[in-house]
C-alpha positions as CSV (number, residue, x, y, z in Angstrom):
1,M,170.7,15.7,62.6
2,E,167.7,17.3,62.4
3,W,168.3,20.2,60.4
4,E,170.1,18.6,57.5
5,I,167.8,15.4,57.7
6,L,164.7,18.7,56.5
7,L,166.7,20.5,54.3
8,I,167.4,16.8,52.1
9,M,163.7,15.6,52.7
10,K,162.2,19.2,51.6
11,Q,163.6,19.4,48.7
12,A,162.3,16.1,47.4
13,E,159.0,16.6,49.2
14,G,156.1,13.5,48.8
15,T,159.3,10.9,48.3
16,R,158.9,8.2,50.7
17,F,162.7,7.3,52.3
18,T,163.4,4.5,54.4
19,Y,165.6,5.2,57.8
20,K,168.9,4.2,56.2
21,H,168.6,5.4,52.7
22,I,168.4,9.4,54.7
23,G,171.2,7.7,56.9
24,K,173.5,7.1,54.4
25,M,172.3,10.7,51.9
26,V,173.1,12.4,55.6
27,D,176.1,11.1,57.2
28,R,177.6,8.3,54.4
29,E,180.7,7.8,57.8
30,E,178.2,7.4,60.8
31,S,176.4,5.2,58.1
32,R,178.8,2.5,57.9
33,E,179.6,2.7,61.7
34,N,175.6,2.5,62.4
35,P,173.2,2.2,60.0
36,H,170.1,2.5,62.0
37,W,171.8,6.2,63.9
38,A,169.0,8.5,62.2
39,R,165.3,6.5,62.7
40,P,165.3,7.8,66.3
41,I,165.7,11.6,65.1
42,L,163.1,11.2,61.9
43,E,160.7,9.5,64.7
44,K,161.0,12.2,67.0
45,L,159.9,14.3,64.1
46,V,157.5,12.4,63.1
47,G,156.7,13.4,66.4
48,E,157.0,17.1,66.5
49,R,154.5,17.1,62.7
50,H,157.6,17.8,61.1
51,I,157.5,15.3,58.4
52,W,154.8,12.1,58.3
53,K,155.6,7.8,58.3
54,Q,153.4,5.9,56.1
55,E,154.0,2.5,56.4
56,G,157.8,1.8,57.5
57,Y,158.0,5.2,55.0
58,Y,159.4,9.1,56.1
59,L,158.0,11.8,54.2
60,Y,158.5,15.0,53.5
61,P,154.7,16.4,52.7
62,T,153.8,17.9,49.8
63,D,151.6,21.3,51.0
64,E,149.1,18.8,48.4
65,E,149.2,16.3,51.2
66,R,148.9,18.2,53.8
67,A,146.0,20.1,53.1
68,K,144.3,17.0,51.9
69,E,144.9,15.0,55.6
70,R,143.6,19.1,57.0
71,K,140.8,18.6,55.3
72,K,140.3,14.4,55.7
73,H,140.5,15.8,59.8
74,G,138.4,18.9,59.5
75,G,141.5,20.9,59.8
76,V,140.2,23.5,57.0
77,K,136.6,24.9,56.3
78,S,135.1,26.2,53.8
79,G,133.9,29.6,54.1
80,G,133.4,33.3,53.8
81,A,136.8,35.0,56.2
């Protein structure tokens, strides 16, 4: 399921989703039985830094967002090679 979630989120990178929305997109039948099923998987992906969580929403960041975040935290150094 992790792979399916990542694929869907990567196709819509930069878009914020709720865990219920992701759950419905990946497995509508499972979502009807348990609307919270995707939340633990999403939290694991956040912990592994594959996706981000902002204000209760999950998103697959764009390359620009990732670069901006690295720069803000000092992860990117400018200069020669």
